[in-house]
Backbone as XML, in Angstrom:
<?xml version="1.0"?>
<chain id="A" units="angstrom">
  <residue number="1" name="MET">
    <atom name="N" x="-20.788" y="-3.709" z="52.050"/>
    <atom name="CA" x="-20.154" y="-3.253" z="50.841"/>
    <atom name="C" x="-18.925" y="-4.123" z="50.579"/>
  </residue>
  <residue number="2" name="LEU">
    <atom name="N" x="-18.719" y="-4.439" z="49.308"/>
    <atom name="CA" x="-17.594" y="-5.279" z="48.945"/>
    <atom name="C" x="-16.307" y="-4.461" z="48.927"/>
  </residue>
  <residue number="3" name="PRO">
    <atom name="N" x="-15.259" y="-5.024" z="49.438"/>
    <atom name="CA" x="-13.996" y="-4.274" z="49.378"/>
    <atom name="C" x="-13.448" y="-4.292" z="47.943"/>
  </residue>
  <residue number="4" name="LYS">
    <atom name="N" x="-12.862" y="-3.158" z="47.554"/>
    <atom name="CA" x="-12.286" y="-3.052" z="46.218"/>
    <atom name="C" x="-10.923" y="-3.715" z="46.219"/>
  </residue>
  <residue number="5" name="THR">
    <atom name="N" x="-10.730" y="-4.536" z="45.197"/>
    <atom name="CA" x="-9.430" y="-5.171" z="45.051"/>
    <atom name="C" x="-8.792" y="-4.651" z="43.767"/>
  </residue>
  <residue number="6" name="PRO">
    <atom name="N" x="-7.519" y="-4.442" z="43.763"/>
    <atom name="CA" x="-6.881" y="-3.944" z="42.537"/>
    <atom name="C" x="-6.915" y="-5.006" z="41.441"/>
  </residue>
  <residue number="7" name="LYS">
    <atom name="N" x="-7.008" y="-4.515" z="40.214"/>
    <atom name="CA" x="-7.018" y="-5.429" z="39.076"/>
    <atom name="C" x="-5.615" y="-5.987" z="38.896"/>
  </residue>
  <residue number="8" name="PRO">
    <atom name="N" x="-5.538" y="-7.201" z="38.457"/>
    <atom name="CA" x="-4.215" y="-7.783" z="38.221"/>
    <atom name="C" x="-3.469" y="-7.016" z="37.126"/>
  </residue>
  <residue number="9" name="ALA">
    <atom name="N" x="-2.165" y="-7.052" z="37.210"/>
    <atom name="CA" x="-1.335" y="-6.318" z="36.260"/>
    <atom name="C" x="-1.488" y="-6.850" z="34.834"/>
  </residue>
  <residue number="10" name="ILE">
    <atom name="N" x="-1.864" y="-8.091" z="34.705"/>
    <atom name="CA" x="-2.011" y="-8.668" z="33.366"/>
    <atom name="C" x="-3.114" y="-7.974" z="32.586"/>
  </residue>
  <residue number="11" name="TRP">
    <atom name="N" x="-4.186" y="-7.550" z="33.262"/>
    <atom name="CA" x="-5.278" y="-6.869" z="32.567"/>
    <atom name="C" x="-4.839" y="-5.507" z="32.055"/>
  </residue>
  <residue number="12" name="ARG">
    <atom name="N" x="-4.043" y="-4.800" z="32.840"/>
    <atom name="CA" x="-3.515" y="-3.509" z="32.368"/>
    <atom name="C" x="-2.620" y="-3.722" z="31.155"/>
  </residue>
  <residue number="13" name="PHE">
    <atom name="N" x="-1.824" y="-4.790" z="31.176"/>
    <atom name="CA" x="-0.951" y="-5.109" z="30.049"/>
    <atom name="C" x="-1.771" y="-5.442" z="28.805"/>
  </residue>
  <residue number="14" name="ILE">
    <atom name="N" x="-2.840" y="-6.212" z="28.969"/>
    <atom name="CA" x="-3.680" y="-6.594" z="27.832"/>
    <atom name="C" x="-4.372" y="-5.373" z="27.244"/>
  </residue>
  <residue number="15" name="LYS">
    <atom name="N" x="-4.907" y="-4.504" z="28.092"/>
    <atom name="CA" x="-5.569" y="-3.295" z="27.599"/>
    <atom name="C" x="-4.585" y="-2.371" z="26.889"/>
  </residue>
  <residue number="16" name="GLY">
    <atom name="N" x="-3.417" y="-2.193" z="27.441"/>
    <atom name="CA" x="-2.404" y="-1.352" z="26.806"/>
    <atom name="C" x="-1.940" y="-1.941" z="25.483"/>
  </residue>
  <residue number="17" name="SER">
    <atom name="N" x="-1.780" y="-3.246" z="25.438"/>
    <atom name="CA" x="-1.374" y="-3.900" z="24.198"/>
    <atom name="C" x="-2.457" y="-3.791" z="23.136"/>
  </residue>
  <residue number="18" name="ALA">
    <atom name="N" x="-3.703" y="-3.922" z="23.533"/>
    <atom name="CA" x="-4.804" y="-3.814" z="22.588"/>
    <atom name="C" x="-4.881" y="-2.407" z="22.000"/>
  </residue>
  <residue number="19" name="LYS">
    <atom name="N" x="-4.695" y="-1.395" z="22.837"/>
    <atom name="CA" x="-4.708" y="-0.014" z="22.344"/>
    <atom name="C" x="-3.548" y="0.224" z="21.386"/>
  </residue>
  <residue number="20" name="THR">
    <atom name="N" x="-2.379" y="-0.267" z="21.733"/>
    <atom name="CA" x="-1.207" y="-0.106" z="20.873"/>
    <atom name="C" x="-1.411" y="-0.821" z="19.547"/>
  </residue>
  <residue number="21" name="LEU">
    <atom name="N" x="-1.943" y="-2.022" z="19.588"/>
    <atom name="CA" x="-2.209" y="-2.782" z="18.374"/>
    <atom name="C" x="-3.220" y="-2.064" z="17.488"/>
  </residue>
  <residue number="22" name="PHE">
    <atom name="N" x="-4.253" y="-1.498" z="18.082"/>
    <atom name="CA" x="-5.266" y="-0.770" z="17.322"/>
    <atom name="C" x="-4.660" y="0.440" z="16.624"/>
  </residue>
  <residue number="23" name="VAL">
    <atom name="N" x="-3.847" y="1.206" z="17.324"/>
    <atom name="CA" x="-3.208" y="2.384" z="16.730"/>
    <atom name="C" x="-2.249" y="1.962" z="15.625"/>
  </residue>
  <residue number="24" name="LEU">
    <atom name="N" x="-1.480" y="0.925" z="15.859"/>
    <atom name="CA" x="-0.546" y="0.428" z="14.856"/>
    <atom name="C" x="-1.278" y="-0.043" z="13.603"/>
  </residue>
  <residue number="25" name="GLU">
    <atom name="N" x="-2.382" y="-0.725" z="13.783"/>
    <atom name="CA" x="-3.173" y="-1.187" z="12.651"/>
    <atom name="C" x="-3.755" y="-0.016" z="11.866"/>
  </residue>
  <residue number="26" name="ALA">
    <atom name="N" x="-4.214" y="1.021" z="12.552"/>
    <atom name="CA" x="-4.748" y="2.200" z="11.873"/>
    <atom name="C" x="-3.659" y="2.919" z="11.072"/>
  </residue>
  <residue number="27" name="VAL">
    <atom name="N" x="-2.464" y="3.015" z="11.631"/>
    <atom name="CA" x="-1.352" y="3.659" z="10.926"/>
    <atom name="C" x="-0.966" y="2.847" z="9.688"/>
  </residue>
  <residue number="28" name="CYS">
    <atom name="N" x="-0.900" y="1.541" z="9.817"/>
    <atom name="CA" x="-0.560" y="0.685" z="8.668"/>
    <atom name="C" x="-1.627" y="0.769" z="7.590"/>
  </residue>
  <residue number="29" name="PHE">
    <atom name="N" x="-2.894" y="0.821" z="7.976"/>
    <atom name="CA" x="-3.964" y="0.954" z="7.001"/>
    <atom name="C" x="-3.862" y="2.280" z="6.261"/>
  </residue>
  <residue number="30" name="ALA">
    <atom name="N" x="-3.604" y="3.368" z="6.992"/>
    <atom name="CA" x="-3.478" y="4.677" z="6.354"/>
    <atom name="C" x="-2.290" y="4.713" z="5.397"/>
  </residue>
  <residue number="31" name="ALA">
    <atom name="N" x="-1.179" y="4.112" z="5.791"/>
    <atom name="CA" x="0.002" y="4.091" z="4.916"/>
    <atom name="C" x="-0.259" y="3.257" z="3.667"/>
  </residue>
  <residue number="32" name="SER">
    <atom name="N" x="-0.902" y="2.112" z="3.815"/>
    <atom name="CA" x="-1.175" y="1.278" z="2.640"/>
    <atom name="C" x="-2.174" y="1.952" z="1.712"/>
  </residue>
  <residue number="33" name="TYR">
    <atom name="N" x="-3.160" y="2.645" z="2.265"/>
    <atom name="CA" x="-4.103" y="3.373" z="1.416"/>
    <atom name="C" x="-3.401" y="4.514" z="0.691"/>
  </residue>
  <residue number="34" name="GLY">
    <atom name="N" x="-2.514" y="5.219" z="1.379"/>
    <atom name="CA" x="-1.774" y="6.301" z="0.739"/>
    <atom name="C" x="-0.909" y="5.787" z="-0.406"/>
  </residue>
  <residue number="35" name="LEU">
    <atom name="N" x="-0.253" y="4.653" z="-0.201"/>
    <atom name="CA" x="0.561" y="4.055" z="-1.257"/>
    <atom name="C" x="-0.309" y="3.620" z="-2.431"/>
  </residue>
  <residue number="36" name="TYR">
    <atom name="N" x="-1.446" y="2.998" z="-2.148"/>
    <atom name="CA" x="-2.353" y="2.583" z="-3.220"/>
    <atom name="C" x="-2.879" y="3.797" z="-3.983"/>
  </residue>
  <residue number="37" name="TYR">
    <atom name="N" x="-3.240" y="4.838" z="-3.280"/>
    <atom name="CA" x="-3.764" y="6.042" z="-3.928"/>
    <atom name="C" x="-2.713" y="6.663" z="-4.844"/>
  </residue>
  <residue number="38" name="ARG">
    <atom name="N" x="-1.474" y="6.712" z="-4.365"/>
    <atom name="CA" x="-0.413" y="7.299" z="-5.184"/>
    <atom name="C" x="-0.130" y="6.431" z="-6.408"/>
  </residue>
  <residue number="39" name="MET">
    <atom name="N" x="-0.137" y="5.120" z="-6.240"/>
    <atom name="CA" x="0.071" y="4.232" z="-7.380"/>
    <atom name="C" x="-1.090" y="4.329" z="-8.363"/>
  </residue>
  <residue number="40" name="ASN">
    <atom name="N" x="-2.277" y="4.560" z="-7.860"/>
    <atom name="CA" x="-3.455" y="4.627" z="-8.702"/>
    <atom name="C" x="-3.528" y="5.926" z="-9.491"/>
  </residue>
  <residue number="41" name="THR">
    <atom name="N" x="-2.892" y="6.983" z="-9.042"/>
    <atom name="CA" x="-3.025" y="8.287" z="-9.688"/>
    <atom name="C" x="-1.757" y="8.780" z="-10.363"/>
  </residue>
  <residue number="42" name="ASP">
    <atom name="N" x="-0.613" y="8.192" z="-10.094"/>
    <atom name="CA" x="0.648" y="8.717" z="-10.607"/>
    <atom name="C" x="1.394" y="7.642" z="-11.403"/>
  </residue>
  <residue number="43" name="GLN">
    <atom name="N" x="1.413" y="7.808" z="-12.722"/>
    <atom name="CA" x="2.040" y="6.813" z="-13.584"/>
    <atom name="C" x="3.555" y="6.798" z="-13.420"/>
  </residue>
  <residue number="44" name="ASP">
    <atom name="N" x="4.157" y="7.947" z="-13.176"/>
    <atom name="CA" x="5.604" y="7.988" z="-12.954"/>
    <atom name="C" x="5.995" y="7.255" z="-11.677"/>
  </residue>
  <residue number="45" name="PHE">
    <atom name="N" x="5.155" y="7.331" z="-10.657"/>
    <atom name="CA" x="5.416" y="6.590" z="-9.431"/>
    <atom name="C" x="5.321" y="5.091" z="-9.666"/>
  </residue>
  <residue number="46" name="ARG">
    <atom name="N" x="4.357" y="4.680" z="-10.508"/>
    <atom name="CA" x="4.267" y="3.258" z="-10.852"/>
    <atom name="C" x="5.526" y="2.798" z="-11.577"/>
  </residue>
  <residue number="47" name="ARG">
    <atom name="N" x="6.082" y="3.651" z="-12.413"/>
    <atom name="CA" x="7.318" y="3.286" z="-13.105"/>
    <atom name="C" x="8.473" y="3.141" z="-12.115"/>
  </residue>
  <residue number="48" name="TYR">
    <atom name="N" x="8.535" y="4.050" z="-11.151"/>
    <atom name="CA" x="9.549" y="3.957" z="-10.099"/>
    <atom name="C" x="9.394" y="2.652" z="-9.315"/>
  </residue>
  <residue number="49" name="ILE">
    <atom name="N" x="8.163" y="2.325" z="-8.961"/>
    <atom name="CA" x="7.899" y="1.081" z="-8.236"/>
    <atom name="C" x="8.286" y="-0.114" z="-9.096"/>
  </residue>
  <residue number="50" name="ASN">
    <atom name="N" x="8.034" y="-0.029" z="-10.391"/>
    <atom name="CA" x="8.395" y="-1.123" z="-11.291"/>
    <atom name="C" x="9.903" y="-1.326" z="-11.329"/>
  </residue>
  <residue number="51" name="GLU">
    <atom name="N" x="10.672" y="-0.253" z="-11.285"/>
    <atom name="CA" x="12.129" y="-0.363" z="-11.315"/>
    <atom name="C" x="12.691" y="-0.877" z="-9.994"/>
  </residue>
  <residue number="52" name="LYS">
    <atom name="N" x="12.140" y="-0.433" z="-8.880"/>
    <atom name="CA" x="12.690" y="-0.782" z="-7.563"/>
    <atom name="C" x="12.040" y="-2.016" z="-6.940"/>
  </residue>
  <residue number="53" name="TYR">
    <atom name="N" x="10.726" y="-2.116" z="-7.034"/>
    <atom name="CA" x="9.975" y="-3.188" z="-6.379"/>
    <atom name="C" x="8.958" y="-3.790" z="-7.356"/>
  </residue>
  <residue number="54" name="PRO">
    <atom name="N" x="9.398" y="-4.548" z="-8.351"/>
    <atom name="CA" x="8.457" y="-5.055" z="-9.360"/>
    <atom name="C" x="7.382" y="-5.979" z="-8.790"/>
  </residue>
  <residue number="55" name="PHE">
    <atom name="N" x="7.679" y="-6.688" z="-7.711"/>
    <atom name="CA" x="6.668" y="-7.566" z="-7.118"/>
    <atom name="C" x="5.486" y="-6.758" z="-6.578"/>
  </residue>
  <residue number="56" name="ALA">
    <atom name="N" x="5.738" y="-5.557" z="-6.059"/>
    <atom name="CA" x="4.659" y="-4.724" z="-5.527"/>
    <atom name="C" x="3.751" y="-4.242" z="-6.658"/>
  </residue>
  <residue number="57" name="LEU">
    <atom name="N" x="4.343" y="-3.881" z="-7.795"/>
    <atom name="CA" x="3.539" y="-3.441" z="-8.922"/>
    <atom name="C" x="2.721" y="-4.604" z="-9.485"/>
  </residue>
  <residue number="58" name="GLU">
    <atom name="N" x="3.293" y="-5.780" z="-9.467"/>
    <atom name="CA" x="2.557" y="-6.963" z="-9.937"/>
    <atom name="C" x="1.332" y="-7.202" z="-9.058"/>
  </residue>
  <residue number="59" name="TYR">
    <atom name="N" x="1.459" y="-7.057" z="-7.739"/>
    <atom name="CA" x="0.305" y="-7.194" z="-6.840"/>
    <atom name="C" x="-0.727" y="-6.108" z="-7.114"/>
  </residue>
  <residue number="60" name="TYR">
    <atom name="N" x="-0.266" y="-4.892" z="-7.393"/>
    <atom name="CA" x="-1.181" y="-3.788" z="-7.717"/>
    <atom name="C" x="-1.987" y="-4.132" z="-8.966"/>
  </residue>
  <residue number="61" name="TYR">
    <atom name="N" x="-1.299" y="-4.635" z="-9.997"/>
    <atom name="CA" x="-1.993" y="-5.011" z="-11.230"/>
    <atom name="C" x="-2.982" y="-6.150" z="-10.990"/>
  </residue>
  <residue number="62" name="LYS">
    <atom name="N" x="-2.603" y="-7.136" z="-10.182"/>
    <atom name="CA" x="-3.499" y="-8.259" z="-9.901"/>
    <atom name="C" x="-4.751" y="-7.792" z="-9.171"/>
  </residue>
  <residue number="63" name="ILE">
    <atom name="N" x="-4.583" y="-6.902" z="-8.208"/>
    <atom name="CA" x="-5.741" y="-6.362" z="-7.485"/>
    <atom name="C" x="-6.636" y="-5.595" z="-8.444"/>
  </residue>
  <residue number="64" name="GLY">
    <atom name="N" x="-6.016" y="-4.812" z="-9.339"/>
    <atom name="CA" x="-6.799" y="-4.076" z="-10.324"/>
    <atom name="C" x="-7.565" y="-4.987" z="-11.259"/>
  </residue>
  <residue number="65" name="GLU">
    <atom name="N" x="-6.967" y="-6.100" z="-11.643"/>
    <atom name="CA" x="-7.662" y="-7.045" z="-12.511"/>
    <atom name="C" x="-8.814" y="-7.726" z="-11.781"/>
  </residue>
  <residue number="66" name="ILE">
    <atom name="N" x="-8.646" y="-8.006" z="-10.509"/>
    <atom name="CA" x="-9.717" y="-8.618" z="-9.733"/>
    <atom name="C" x="-10.876" y="-7.640" z="-9.556"/>
  </residue>
  <residue number="67" name="VAL">
    <atom name="N" x="-10.553" y="-6.379" z="-9.272"/>
    <atom name="CA" x="-11.582" y="-5.373" z="-9.060"/>
    <atom name="C" x="-12.286" y="-5.035" z="-10.371"/>
  </residue>
  <residue number="68" name="GLY">
    <atom name="N" x="-11.535" y="-5.057" z="-11.496"/>
    <atom name="CA" x="-12.198" y="-4.836" z="-12.772"/>
    <atom name="C" x="-11.497" y="-3.871" z="-13.703"/>
  </residue>
  <residue number="69" name="ASP">
    <atom name="N" x="-10.460" y="-3.173" z="-13.263"/>
    <atom name="CA" x="-9.762" y="-2.224" z="-14.125"/>
    <atom name="C" x="-8.516" y="-2.908" z="-14.678"/>
  </residue>
  <residue number="70" name="SER">
    <atom name="N" x="-8.688" y="-3.699" z="-15.734"/>
    <atom name="CA" x="-7.579" y="-4.502" z="-16.253"/>
    <atom name="C" x="-6.764" y="-3.785" z="-17.315"/>
  </residue>
  <residue number="71" name="LYS">
    <atom name="N" x="-7.083" y="-2.539" z="-17.626"/>
    <atom name="CA" x="-6.390" y="-1.811" z="-18.687"/>
    <atom name="C" x="-5.120" y="-1.115" z="-18.214"/>
  </residue>
  <residue number="72" name="VAL">
    <atom name="N" x="-4.924" y="-0.979" z="-16.950"/>
    <atom name="CA" x="-3.807" y="-0.193" z="-16.422"/>
    <atom name="C" x="-2.471" y="-0.797" z="-16.833"/>
  </residue>
  <residue number="73" name="ARG">
    <atom name="N" x="-2.339" y="-2.092" z="-16.778"/>
    <atom name="CA" x="-1.088" y="-2.755" z="-17.151"/>
    <atom name="C" x="-0.742" y="-2.454" z="-18.613"/>
  </residue>
  <residue number="74" name="ASP">
    <atom name="N" x="-1.735" y="-2.555" z="-19.494"/>
    <atom name="CA" x="-1.496" y="-2.300" z="-20.914"/>
    <atom name="C" x="-1.179" y="-0.833" z="-21.177"/>
  </residue>
  <residue number="75" name="ILE">
    <atom name="N" x="-1.892" y="0.050" z="-20.518"/>
    <atom name="CA" x="-1.646" y="1.483" z="-20.692"/>
    <atom name="C" x="-0.236" y="1.833" z="-20.246"/>
  </residue>
  <residue number="76" name="ASP">
    <atom name="N" x="0.179" y="1.311" z="-19.101"/>
    <atom name="CA" x="1.534" y="1.575" z="-18.615"/>
    <atom name="C" x="2.580" y="1.030" z="-19.578"/>
  </residue>
  <residue number="77" name="ALA">
    <atom name="N" x="2.392" y="-0.191" z="-20.046"/>
    <atom name="CA" x="3.370" y="-0.797" z="-20.954"/>
    <atom name="C" x="3.484" y="-0.002" z="-22.248"/>
  </residue>
  <residue number="78" name="ASN">
    <atom name="N" x="2.360" y="0.431" z="-22.795"/>
    <atom name="CA" x="2.392" y="1.228" z="-24.024"/>
    <atom name="C" x="3.062" y="2.578" z="-23.802"/>
  </residue>
  <residue number="79" name="TYR">
    <atom name="N" x="2.736" y="3.230" z="-22.707"/>
    <atom name="CA" x="3.311" y="4.538" z="-22.416"/>
    <atom name="C" x="4.817" y="4.443" z="-22.184"/>
  </residue>
  <residue number="80" name="TRP">
    <atom name="N" x="5.233" y="3.449" z="-21.419"/>
    <atom name="CA" x="6.653" y="3.319" z="-21.116"/>
    <atom name="C" x="7.454" y="2.925" z="-22.355"/>
  </residue>
  <residue number="81" name="SER">
    <atom name="N" x="6.885" y="2.085" z="-23.210"/>
    <atom name="CA" x="7.612" y="1.715" z="-24.422"/>
    <atom name="C" x="7.701" y="2.892" z="-25.380"/>
  </residue>
  <residue number="82" name="SER">
    <atom name="N" x="6.640" y="3.704" z="-25.491"/>
    <atom name="CA" x="6.699" y="4.871" z="-26.370"/>
    <atom name="C" x="7.631" y="5.937" z="-25.798"/>
  </residue>
  <residue number="83" name="ALA">
    <atom name="N" x="7.656" y="6.075" z="-24.480"/>
    <atom name="CA" x="8.561" y="7.051" z="-23.866"/>
    <atom name="C" x="10.010" y="6.624" z="-24.064"/>
  </residue>
  <residue number="84" name="THR">
    <atom name="N" x="10.280" y="5.329" z="-23.986"/>
    <atom name="CA" x="11.631" y="4.823" z="-24.213"/>
    <atom name="C" x="12.038" y="5.035" z="-25.666"/>
  </residue>
  <residue number="85" name="ALA">
    <atom name="N" x="11.098" y="4.800" z="-26.589"/>
    <atom name="CA" x="11.393" y="4.994" z="-28.009"/>
    <atom name="C" x="11.665" y="6.466" z="-28.307"/>
  </residue>
  <residue number="86" name="GLN">
    <atom name="N" x="10.916" y="7.360" z="-27.723"/>
    <atom name="CA" x="11.140" y="8.793" z="-27.933"/>
    <atom name="C" x="12.477" y="9.215" z="-27.341"/>
  </residue>
  <residue number="87" name="PHE">
    <atom name="N" x="12.836" y="8.661" z="-26.205"/>
    <atom name="CA" x="14.118" y="9.004" z="-25.583"/>
    <atom name="C" x="15.269" y="8.537" z="-26.451"/>
  </residue>
  <residue number="88" name="GLN">
    <atom name="N" x="15.134" y="7.366" z="-27.056"/>
    <atom name="CA" x="16.201" y="6.830" z="-27.894"/>
    <atom name="C" x="16.324" y="7.623" z="-29.198"/>
  </residue>
  <residue number="89" name="LYS">
    <atom name="N" x="15.229" y="8.179" z="-29.703"/>
    <atom name="CA" x="15.267" y="9.001" z="-30.926"/>
    <atom name="C" x="16.012" y="10.319" z="-30.680"/>
  </residue>
  <residue number="90" name="LYS">
    <atom name="N" x="15.879" y="10.855" z="-29.478"/>
    <atom name="CA" x="16.532" y="12.126" z="-29.160"/>
    <atom name="C" x="18.037" y="11.987" z="-29.089"/>
  </residue>
  <residue number="91" name="GLU">
    <atom name="N" x="18.505" y="10.821" z="-28.745"/>
    <atom name="CA" x="19.955" y="10.618" z="-28.623"/>
    <atom name="C" x="20.547" y="10.348" z="-29.926"/>
  </residue>
</chain>
């Protein structure tokens, strides 16, 4: 019978790192999907993103144009301009 030898510590480190990387990747994927879902369903959130992080909204619009829904940018622009005009009329 062959004597059992302990595995080198590097293999334990690699396995632990791989598990950590997998969990981290799953968490990042879930967070990015949640952000995309919220941007896709909530126009007020898109406006907030436009005010704080316009580059992120631009990427969202580009992805939408590639996938095929190119009307979102126009709908948002029309809605925001009409909402601004209505707000200015009230004052």
